[in-house]
C-alpha positions, 0 to 999 in steps of 0.5 A: 522140811530138810532142803538148803537155802541156795544162793538164788533163794538169798538173791531173791529174798535180797529183791523183796525185803529191805534190811530190816525185813531180812534180819527178821527173815535170818533169824528163822531156821534154815528150814522155814526161811526156804519154806518161806521162799517157796511159799512166796515163789507160789503166791507170786506166780497166782498174782497178774498186777504188779504192786500186788505181787510184790505186796505178796511176795514180800508177806510171803517171805515173812509170814512165819517171822514170828516163829523166829529162831525156835527150833520147833522138831518134827514131833512138835509139828506133828504134834500141834497138827493133832492138837488143833484138831482135838484140843484147839482150847488147849492151844489157846490157853498157852503161855509162854514159860520162862522157868525151868526148860524140861524137855515138856516145858520146851514141847509147850513152848513149841505149841504156843509159837507155833499157835500164835506165830502168825500174830507175832510175826504180824508184831514184829512187822509192824514194828520195823515198819512194814507196809500195813497190808503186809503186816495184816497178811502176815497176821491173819495167814492161819485164818485170823480174821483180820479188818481190811485185809485183801483177802484174794492176796490171803486166799493166794498166800494161805493156798501156798502155803498148804501146798508148800 
């Protein structure tokens, strides 16, 4: 969570993402960027076919773009993990608020973004023309069922995300 991106990490990203994809990648926090690089490196090791490896690496690098530059606090991440287990219906009912930004409003907004980042990321990826297989993997990486998603690649992405 506290590791920094290095020159070789940026070179890795540059190899797999085009300019529009890199622009979305750069909107994430540095911690989320580093996490995505680690997930991509890990996931790519699980796949032997070059075409699938390229697809999975691209999806892994972009899988958290739905978080954007939302600076989720450690508190937000812990709270979300607890809420998934004890109040999933509450998480599903959250909406973005555009009003006054109190501490609690910001925490609620952070929970919303954490809960919906896979769908938001899929929408962003589709809007810049990412391959549909990449869009589906991004949208399904937290368990939402997507039609026509490659389940083997999805499992590799989910396992790598959990490990990293």
